[in-house]
N, CA, C and O atoms as a GROMACS GRO file, in nm:
protein
  432
    1MET      N    1   1.306   0.598   0.199
    1MET     CA    2   1.186   0.674   0.219
    1MET      C    3   1.219   0.822   0.212
    1MET      O    4   1.314   0.870   0.272
    2THR      N    5   1.137   0.891   0.136
    2THR     CA    6   1.159   1.033   0.122
    2THR      C    7   1.033   1.108   0.163
    2THR      O    8   0.923   1.054   0.159
    3ASP      N    9   1.052   1.233   0.202
    3ASP     CA   10   0.938   1.317   0.232
    3ASP      C   11   0.873   1.362   0.103
    3ASP      O   12   0.942   1.386   0.004
    4PHE      N   13   0.743   1.374   0.104
    4PHE     CA   14   0.668   1.420  -0.012
    4PHE      C   15   0.657   1.570  -0.003
    4PHE      O   16   0.699   1.630   0.096
    5ASN      N   17   0.602   1.634  -0.104
    5ASN     CA   18   0.593   1.780  -0.103
    5ASN      C   19   0.493   1.830   0.001
    5ASN      O   20   0.421   1.750   0.062
    6SER      N   21   0.488   1.959   0.021
    6SER     CA   22   0.411   2.019   0.130
    6SER      C   23   0.260   2.024   0.103
    6SER      O   24   0.185   2.064   0.192
    7GLU      N   25   0.214   1.986  -0.014
    7GLU     CA   26   0.071   1.991  -0.044
    7GLU      C   27  -0.006   1.870   0.010
    7GLU      O   28  -0.126   1.858  -0.015
    8VAL      N   29   0.060   1.782   0.081
    8VAL     CA   30  -0.004   1.665   0.137
    8VAL      C   31  -0.087   1.706   0.258
    8VAL      O   32  -0.035   1.766   0.353
    9THR      N   33  -0.215   1.673   0.255
    9THR     CA   34  -0.304   1.708   0.365
    9THR      C   35  -0.312   1.593   0.465
    9THR      O   36  -0.268   1.482   0.437
   10SER      N   37  -0.369   1.621   0.582
   10SER     CA   38  -0.386   1.515   0.680
   10SER      C   39  -0.485   1.410   0.629
   10SER      O   40  -0.474   1.293   0.665
   11ASP      N   41  -0.579   1.451   0.546
   11ASP     CA   42  -0.673   1.357   0.485
   11ASP      C   43  -0.598   1.262   0.390
   11ASP      O   44  -0.626   1.142   0.387
   12ASP      N   45  -0.504   1.316   0.312
   12ASP     CA   46  -0.422   1.233   0.223
   12ASP      C   47  -0.346   1.129   0.303
   12ASP      O   48  -0.340   1.012   0.265
   13LYS      N   49  -0.287   1.172   0.413
   13LYS     CA   50  -0.209   1.081   0.497
   13LYS      C   51  -0.296   0.971   0.554
   13LYS      O   52  -0.255   0.855   0.558
   14LEU      N   53  -0.416   1.006   0.598
   14LEU     CA   54  -0.507   0.908   0.655
   14LEU      C   55  -0.548   0.804   0.551
   14LEU      O   56  -0.544   0.684   0.580
   15TRP      N   57  -0.587   0.847   0.432
   15TRP     CA   58  -0.628   0.752   0.329
   15TRP      C   59  -0.512   0.663   0.284
   15TRP      O   60  -0.532   0.545   0.257
   16ALA      N   61  -0.391   0.721   0.276
   16ALA     CA   62  -0.274   0.641   0.238
   16ALA      C   63  -0.246   0.535   0.344
   16ALA      O   64  -0.215   0.421   0.312
   17ALA      N   65  -0.255   0.573   0.471
   17ALA     CA   66  -0.232   0.478   0.580
   17ALA      C   67  -0.339   0.369   0.580
   17ALA      O   68  -0.308   0.252   0.600
   18LEU      N   69  -0.464   0.407   0.559
   18LEU     CA   70  -0.573   0.307   0.556
   18LEU      C   71  -0.556   0.208   0.441
   18LEU      O   72  -0.594   0.092   0.454
   19ALA      N   73  -0.498   0.253   0.331
   19ALA     CA   74  -0.476   0.164   0.217
   19ALA      C   75  -0.385   0.047   0.255
   19ALA      O   76  -0.404  -0.065   0.208
   20TYR      N   77  -0.285   0.074   0.340
   20TYR     CA   78  -0.196  -0.033   0.386
   20TYR      C   79  -0.259  -0.114   0.499
   20TYR      O   80  -0.243  -0.236   0.505
   21ALA      N   81  -0.330  -0.046   0.588
   21ALA     CA   82  -0.384  -0.113   0.707
   21ALA      C   83  -0.499  -0.208   0.672
   21ALA      O   84  -0.515  -0.311   0.737
   22ILE      N   85  -0.576  -0.175   0.571
   22ILE     CA   86  -0.687  -0.260   0.528
   22ILE      C   87  -0.668  -0.286   0.378
   22ILE      O   88  -0.738  -0.228   0.295
   23PRO      N   89  -0.573  -0.373   0.345
   23PRO     CA   90  -0.535  -0.393   0.206
   23PRO      C   91  -0.648  -0.448   0.120
   23PRO      O   92  -0.738  -0.516   0.170
   24VAL      N   93  -0.643  -0.418  -0.006
   24VAL     CA   94  -0.734  -0.455  -0.112
   24VAL      C   95  -0.868  -0.380  -0.099
   24VAL      O   96  -0.911  -0.318  -0.196
   25VAL      N   97  -0.934  -0.384   0.015
   25VAL     CA   98  -1.065  -0.321   0.030
   25VAL      C   99  -1.054  -0.169   0.015
   25VAL      O  100  -1.121  -0.110  -0.070
   26ILE      N  101  -0.971  -0.106   0.096
   26ILE     CA  102  -0.959   0.041   0.092
   26ILE      C  103  -0.897   0.087  -0.041
   26ILE      O  104  -0.946   0.185  -0.097
   27PRO      N  105  -0.794   0.022  -0.094
   27PRO     CA  106  -0.744   0.066  -0.225
   27PRO      C  107  -0.850   0.064  -0.335
   27PRO      O  108  -0.853   0.152  -0.420
   28VAL      N  109  -0.936  -0.036  -0.333
   28VAL     CA  110  -1.043  -0.041  -0.434
   28VAL      C  111  -1.142   0.072  -0.410
   28VAL      O  112  -1.188   0.135  -0.505
   29ILE      N  113  -1.176   0.099  -0.284
   29ILE     CA  114  -1.266   0.210  -0.252
   29ILE      C  115  -1.205   0.343  -0.299
   29ILE      O  116  -1.275   0.427  -0.356
   30ILE      N  117  -1.075   0.360  -0.275
   30ILE     CA  118  -1.008   0.483  -0.318
   30ILE      C  119  -1.014   0.497  -0.470
   30ILE      O  120  -1.035   0.608  -0.521
   31LEU      N  121  -0.997   0.387  -0.542
   31LEU     CA  122  -1.005   0.393  -0.688
   31LEU      C  123  -1.142   0.436  -0.737
   31LEU      O  124  -1.155   0.487  -0.848
   32LEU      N  125  -1.244   0.415  -0.656
   32LEU     CA  126  -1.381   0.454  -0.693
   32LEU      C  127  -1.416   0.597  -0.650
   32LEU      O  128  -1.521   0.649  -0.689
   33MET      N  129  -1.330   0.658  -0.571
   33MET     CA  130  -1.355   0.795  -0.523
   33MET      C  131  -1.281   0.894  -0.613
   33MET      O  132  -1.158   0.903  -0.609
   34ALA      N  133  -1.357   0.968  -0.693
   34ALA     CA  134  -1.296   1.059  -0.790
   34ALA      C  135  -1.206   1.164  -0.726
   34ALA      O  136  -1.103   1.199  -0.782
   35ASP      N  137  -1.243   1.213  -0.609
   35ASP     CA  138  -1.164   1.318  -0.545
   35ASP      C  139  -1.037   1.266  -0.478
   35ASP      O  140  -0.948   1.344  -0.446
   36LYS      N  141  -1.027   1.136  -0.456
   36LYS     CA  142  -0.911   1.079  -0.388
   36LYS      C  143  -0.812   1.012  -0.484
   36LYS      O  144  -0.691   1.022  -0.464
   37LYS      N  145  -0.862   0.945  -0.586
   37LYS     CA  146  -0.775   0.860  -0.668
   37LYS      C  147  -0.670   0.938  -0.747
   37LYS      O  148  -0.569   0.880  -0.787
   38ASP      N  149  -0.692   1.067  -0.770
   38ASP     CA  150  -0.595   1.144  -0.847
   38ASP      C  151  -0.501   1.229  -0.762
   38ASP      O  152  -0.416   1.300  -0.817
   39ARG      N  153  -0.514   1.224  -0.631
   39ARG     CA  154  -0.422   1.294  -0.543
   39ARG      C  155  -0.287   1.221  -0.548
   39ARG      O  156  -0.283   1.101  -0.520
   40PRO      N  157  -0.177   1.288  -0.584
   40PRO     CA  158  -0.049   1.220  -0.604
   40PRO      C  159  -0.001   1.135  -0.486
   40PRO      O  160   0.045   1.023  -0.506
   41PHE      N  161  -0.012   1.188  -0.365
   41PHE     CA  162   0.036   1.115  -0.247
   41PHE      C  163  -0.048   0.990  -0.224
   41PHE      O  164   0.005   0.882  -0.200
   42ILE      N  165  -0.180   1.004  -0.233
   42ILE     CA  166  -0.269   0.889  -0.214
   42ILE      C  167  -0.247   0.787  -0.324
   42ILE      O  168  -0.240   0.667  -0.299
   43LYS      N  169  -0.236   0.835  -0.448
   43LYS     CA  170  -0.219   0.745  -0.562
   43LYS      C  171  -0.092   0.661  -0.550
   43LYS      O  172  -0.094   0.541  -0.577
   44ALA      N  173   0.018   0.724  -0.509
   44ALA     CA  174   0.145   0.652  -0.496
   44ALA      C  175   0.134   0.541  -0.392
   44ALA      O  176   0.180   0.429  -0.416
   45HIS      N  177   0.074   0.571  -0.278
   45HIS     CA  178   0.060   0.470  -0.173
   45HIS      C  179  -0.048   0.368  -0.207
   45HIS      O  180  -0.032   0.249  -0.179
   46ASN      N  181  -0.157   0.413  -0.266
   46ASN     CA  182  -0.270   0.325  -0.294
   46ASN      C  183  -0.233   0.211  -0.388
   46ASN      O  184  -0.268   0.096  -0.363
   47VAL      N  185  -0.162   0.244  -0.493
   47VAL     CA  186  -0.124   0.141  -0.590
   47VAL      C  187  -0.030   0.039  -0.526
   47VAL      O  188  -0.046  -0.082  -0.546
   48GLN      N  189   0.066   0.087  -0.449
   48GLN     CA  190   0.159  -0.005  -0.381
   48GLN      C  191   0.084  -0.094  -0.282
   48GLN      O  192   0.111  -0.213  -0.273
   49ALA      N  193  -0.008  -0.035  -0.207
   49ALA     CA  194  -0.084  -0.112  -0.109
   49ALA      C  195  -0.170  -0.219  -0.177
   49ALA      O  196  -0.182  -0.331  -0.127
   50LEU      N  197  -0.229  -0.184  -0.290
   50LEU     CA  198  -0.311  -0.280  -0.364
   50LEU      C  199  -0.227  -0.396  -0.416
   50LEU      O  200  -0.265  -0.512  -0.400
   51VAL      N  201  -0.114  -0.365  -0.477
   51VAL     CA  202  -0.026  -0.471  -0.530
   51VAL      C  203   0.028  -0.557  -0.416
   51VAL      O  204   0.031  -0.679  -0.428
   52LEU      N  205   0.071  -0.495  -0.307
   52LEU     CA  206   0.124  -0.570  -0.193
   52LEU      C  207   0.015  -0.655  -0.128
   52LEU      O  208   0.041  -0.769  -0.090
   53GLY      N  209  -0.106  -0.602  -0.114
   53GLY     CA  210  -0.216  -0.676  -0.055
   53GLY      C  211  -0.257  -0.797  -0.138
   53GLY      O  212  -0.277  -0.906  -0.085
   54VAL      N  213  -0.268  -0.777  -0.269
   54VAL     CA  214  -0.302  -0.889  -0.358
   54VAL      C  215  -0.189  -0.991  -0.358
   54VAL      O  216  -0.214  -1.112  -0.354
   55GLY      N  217  -0.065  -0.943  -0.364
   55GLY     CA  218   0.050  -1.033  -0.361
   55GLY      C  219   0.055  -1.114  -0.233
   55GLY      O  220   0.086  -1.233  -0.236
   56ASN      N  221   0.025  -1.052  -0.122
   56ASN     CA  222   0.023  -1.121   0.006
   56ASN      C  223  -0.084  -1.230   0.004
   56ASN      O  224  -0.059  -1.342   0.051
   57GLY      N  225  -0.201  -1.199  -0.049
   57GLY     CA  226  -0.308  -1.299  -0.057
   57GLY      C  227  -0.270  -1.416  -0.145
   57GLY      O  228  -0.298  -1.531  -0.111
   58VAL      N  229  -0.207  -1.388  -0.257
   58VAL     CA  230  -0.167  -1.494  -0.350
   58VAL      C  231  -0.059  -1.582  -0.288
   58VAL      O  232  -0.066  -1.704  -0.293
   59ILE      N  233   0.042  -1.517  -0.230
   59ILE     CA  234   0.152  -1.593  -0.169
   59ILE      C  235   0.102  -1.676  -0.051
   59ILE      O  236   0.133  -1.795  -0.041
   60SER      N  237   0.024  -1.615   0.037
   60SER     CA  238  -0.028  -1.688   0.153
   60SER      C  239  -0.120  -1.801   0.110
   60SER      O  240  -0.116  -1.910   0.166
   61GLY      N  241  -0.203  -1.774   0.010
   61GLY     CA  242  -0.294  -1.877  -0.040
   61GLY      C  243  -0.220  -1.993  -0.104
   61GLY      O  244  -0.255  -2.109  -0.082
   62ALA      N  245  -0.118  -1.961  -0.184
   62ALA     CA  246  -0.042  -2.065  -0.253
   62ALA      C  247   0.039  -2.150  -0.156
   62ALA      O  248   0.062  -2.269  -0.180
   63LEU      N  249   0.082  -2.090  -0.048
   63LEU     CA  250   0.166  -2.161   0.048
   63LEU      C  251   0.089  -2.207   0.172
   63LEU      O  252   0.150  -2.253   0.268
   64SER      N  253  -0.042  -2.195   0.170
   64SER     CA  254  -0.120  -2.226   0.291
   64SER      C  255  -0.114  -2.374   0.330
   64SER      O  256  -0.143  -2.408   0.444
   65ALA      N  257  -0.079  -2.459   0.237
   65ALA     CA  258  -0.072  -2.602   0.268
   65ALA      C  259   0.050  -2.634   0.355
   65ALA      O  260   0.054  -2.739   0.419
   66VAL      N  261   0.146  -2.545   0.357
   66VAL     CA  262   0.266  -2.567   0.438
   66VAL      C  263   0.276  -2.460   0.545
   66VAL      O  264   0.209  -2.356   0.537
   67PHE      N  265   0.357  -2.483   0.642
   67PHE     CA  266   0.371  -2.394   0.757
   67PHE      C  267   0.415  -2.253   0.717
   67PHE      O  268   0.370  -2.156   0.777
   68ILE      N  269   0.501  -2.242   0.618
   68ILE     CA  270   0.554  -2.111   0.580
   68ILE      C  271   0.443  -2.018   0.534
   68ILE      O  272   0.453  -1.896   0.551
   69GLY      N  273   0.338  -2.073   0.475
   69GLY     CA  274   0.224  -1.990   0.433
   69GLY      C  275   0.155  -1.925   0.550
   69GLY      O  276   0.103  -1.814   0.537
   70LEU      N  277   0.153  -1.992   0.663
   70LEU     CA  278   0.091  -1.937   0.782
   70LEU      C  279   0.176  -1.825   0.843
   70LEU      O  280   0.124  -1.739   0.913
   71CYS      N  281   0.305  -1.828   0.815
   71CYS     CA  282   0.396  -1.728   0.870
   71CYS      C  283   0.409  -1.605   0.781
   71CYS      O  284   0.423  -1.493   0.832
   72THR      N  285   0.404  -1.622   0.649
   72THR     CA  286   0.427  -1.508   0.561
   72THR      C  287   0.314  -1.407   0.566
   72THR      O  288   0.340  -1.287   0.561
   73GLY      N  289   0.191  -1.453   0.578
   73GLY     CA  290   0.078  -1.360   0.583
   73GLY      C  291   0.088  -1.260   0.696
   73GLY      O  292   0.083  -1.140   0.671
   74PRO      N  293   0.104  -1.305   0.820
   74PRO     CA  294   0.116  -1.210   0.932
   74PRO      C  295   0.241  -1.122   0.923
   74PRO      O  296   0.235  -1.005   0.962
   75VAL      N  297   0.352  -1.174   0.873
   75VAL     CA  298   0.474  -1.095   0.861
   75VAL      C  299   0.451  -0.981   0.763
   75VAL      O  300   0.488  -0.867   0.791
   76ILE      N  301   0.392  -1.012   0.648
   76ILE     CA  302   0.366  -0.907   0.549
   76ILE      C  303   0.263  -0.808   0.604
   76ILE      O  304   0.274  -0.688   0.578
   77TRP      N  305   0.164  -0.857   0.678
   77TRP     CA  306   0.064  -0.767   0.734
   77TRP      C  307   0.127  -0.669   0.834
   77TRP      O  308   0.093  -0.551   0.834
   78PHE      N  309   0.219  -0.717   0.918
   78PHE     CA  310   0.287  -0.626   1.010
   78PHE      C  311   0.373  -0.526   0.933
   78PHE      O  312   0.384  -0.410   0.973
   79TYR      N  313   0.435  -0.570   0.824
   79TYR     CA  314   0.512  -0.479   0.739
   79TYR      C  315   0.419  -0.372   0.682
   79TYR      O  316   0.456  -0.255   0.672
   80MET      N  317   0.299  -0.412   0.643
   80MET     CA  318   0.203  -0.316   0.588
   80MET      C  319   0.158  -0.216   0.695
   80MET      O  320   0.131  -0.101   0.663
   81LEU      N  321   0.149  -0.259   0.820
   81LEU     CA  322   0.117  -0.165   0.928
   81LEU      C  323   0.229  -0.063   0.945
   81LEU      O  324   0.204   0.054   0.971
   82TYR      N  325   0.354  -0.108   0.931
   82TYR     CA  326   0.467  -0.017   0.936
   82TYR      C  327   0.459   0.084   0.821
   82TYR      O  328   0.483   0.203   0.839
   83LEU      N  329   0.425   0.034   0.701
   83LEU     CA  330   0.410   0.123   0.586
   83LEU      C  331   0.296   0.222   0.608
   83LEU      O  332   0.306   0.338   0.567
   84ALA      N  333   0.188   0.177   0.672
   84ALA     CA  334   0.076   0.266   0.704
   84ALA      C  335   0.123   0.378   0.796
   84ALA      O  336   0.086   0.494   0.777
   85TYR      N  337   0.203   0.344   0.896
   85TYR     CA  338   0.257   0.445   0.987
   85TYR      C  339   0.343   0.546   0.911
   85TYR      O  340   0.331   0.666   0.933
   86GLN      N  341   0.428   0.498   0.822
   86GLN     CA  342   0.514   0.586   0.744
   86GLN      C  343   0.430   0.679   0.655
   86GLN      O  344   0.459   0.798   0.643
   87ALA      N  345   0.326   0.624   0.593
   87ALA     CA  346   0.238   0.705   0.508
   87ALA      C  347   0.168   0.811   0.592
   87ALA      O  348   0.152   0.925   0.547
   88TYR      N  349   0.126   0.775   0.712
   88TYR     CA  350   0.058   0.872   0.799
   88TYR      C  351   0.153   0.982   0.845
   88TYR      O  352   0.109   1.092   0.880
   89GLN      N  353   0.281   0.953   0.846
   89GLN     CA  354   0.381   1.054   0.880
   89GLN      C  355   0.413   1.144   0.761
   89GLN      O  356   0.491   1.238   0.773
   90GLY      N  357   0.352   1.115   0.645
   90GLY     CA  358   0.373   1.198   0.526
   90GLY      C  359   0.491   1.157   0.441
   90GLY      O  360   0.538   1.236   0.360
   91LYS      N  361   0.537   1.036   0.458
   91LYS     CA  362   0.653   0.989   0.383
   91LYS      C  363   0.609   0.899   0.268
   91LYS      O  364   0.511   0.826   0.279
   92LEU      N  365   0.682   0.906   0.160
   92LEU     CA  366   0.661   0.817   0.046
   92LEU      C  367   0.757   0.700   0.064
   92LEU      O  368   0.877   0.720   0.076
   93VAL      N  369   0.705   0.579   0.066
   93VAL     CA  370   0.787   0.463   0.094
   93VAL      C  371   0.830   0.393  -0.034
   93VAL      O  372   0.760   0.398  -0.135
   94GLU      N  373   0.944   0.329  -0.028
   94GLU     CA  374   0.997   0.249  -0.138
   94GLU      C  375   0.988   0.103  -0.098
   94GLU      O  376   1.060   0.059  -0.009
   95ILE      N  377   0.902   0.028  -0.164
   95ILE     CA  378   0.887  -0.114  -0.137
   95ILE      C  379   0.968  -0.188  -0.244
   95ILE      O  380   0.943  -0.168  -0.363
   96PRO      N  381   1.062  -0.271  -0.204
   96PRO     CA  382   1.144  -0.341  -0.304
   96PRO      C  383   1.056  -0.412  -0.406
   96PRO      O  384   0.956  -0.476  -0.370
   97VAL      N  385   1.091  -0.402  -0.530
   97VAL     CA  386   1.025  -0.462  -0.646
   97VAL      C  387   0.890  -0.395  -0.676
   97VAL      O  388   0.865  -0.358  -0.790
   98ILE      N  389   0.804  -0.380  -0.578
   98ILE     CA  390   0.669  -0.330  -0.601
   98ILE      C  391   0.670  -0.183  -0.645
   98ILE      O  392   0.597  -0.147  -0.738
   99THR      N  393   0.750  -0.099  -0.580
   99THR     CA  394   0.754   0.042  -0.618
   99THR      C  395   0.802   0.058  -0.761
   99THR      O  396   0.744   0.135  -0.837
  100LYS      N  397   0.906  -0.014  -0.799
  100LYS     CA  398   0.957  -0.007  -0.936
  100LYS      C  399   0.854  -0.059  -1.035
  100LYS      O  400   0.835   0.001  -1.141
  101LEU      N  401   0.788  -0.168  -1.003
  101LEU     CA  402   0.683  -0.223  -1.090
  101LEU      C  403   0.572  -0.121  -1.113
  101LEU      O  404   0.530  -0.098  -1.226
  102CYS      N  405   0.526  -0.059  -1.006
  102CYS     CA  406   0.416   0.038  -1.016
  102CYS      C  407   0.457   0.160  -1.099
  102CYS      O  408   0.378   0.210  -1.179
  103LYS      N  409   0.580   0.208  -1.081
  103LYS     CA  410   0.627   0.322  -1.157
  103LYS      C  411   0.649   0.286  -1.304
  103LYS      O  412   0.614   0.364  -1.392
  104ASP      N  413   0.706   0.169  -1.330
  104ASP     CA  414   0.732   0.127  -1.468
  104ASP      C  415   0.602   0.107  -1.546
  104ASP      O  416   0.599   0.130  -1.667
  105GLN      N  417   0.496   0.065  -1.478
  105GLN     CA  418   0.367   0.044  -1.544
  105GLN      C  419   0.289   0.176  -1.558
  105GLN      O  420   0.188   0.181  -1.628
  106GLY      N  421   0.337   0.282  -1.493
  106GLY     CA  422   0.269   0.410  -1.498
  106GLY      C  423   0.149   0.417  -1.404
  106GLY      O  424   0.063   0.503  -1.422
  107TRP      N  425   0.143   0.330  -1.307
  107TRP     CA  426   0.031   0.327  -1.214
  107TRP      C  427   0.046   0.432  -1.106
  107TRP      O  428  -0.054   0.479  -1.052
  108ALA      N  429   0.168   0.469  -1.074
  108ALA     CA  430   0.190   0.566  -0.965
  108ALA      C  431   0.283   0.676  -1.011
  108ALA      O  432   0.313   0.767  -0.934
   0.00000   0.00000   0.00000
């Protein structure tokens, strides 16, 4: 995790944290807000939160027939709350696999 540049506002931090805390819903809302979606700090966190939220839903849904599916959803959700805290502190987080995927695709 690295610190982002000094142009990050408290509003940026709040929206980035909300993207992790309420996955899929808030990232989609941010994508529809012209003034938010192009802010570098929000964009970097928003894309990761969207991919992680959708991935969590797919994994939990696919594994819901077995016990492990019931455990992975809450574990990932708590991890996302930790990421929300880090984003609110103004830090850019590195999520294994997801951060590289988002950067390679040019999404963040």
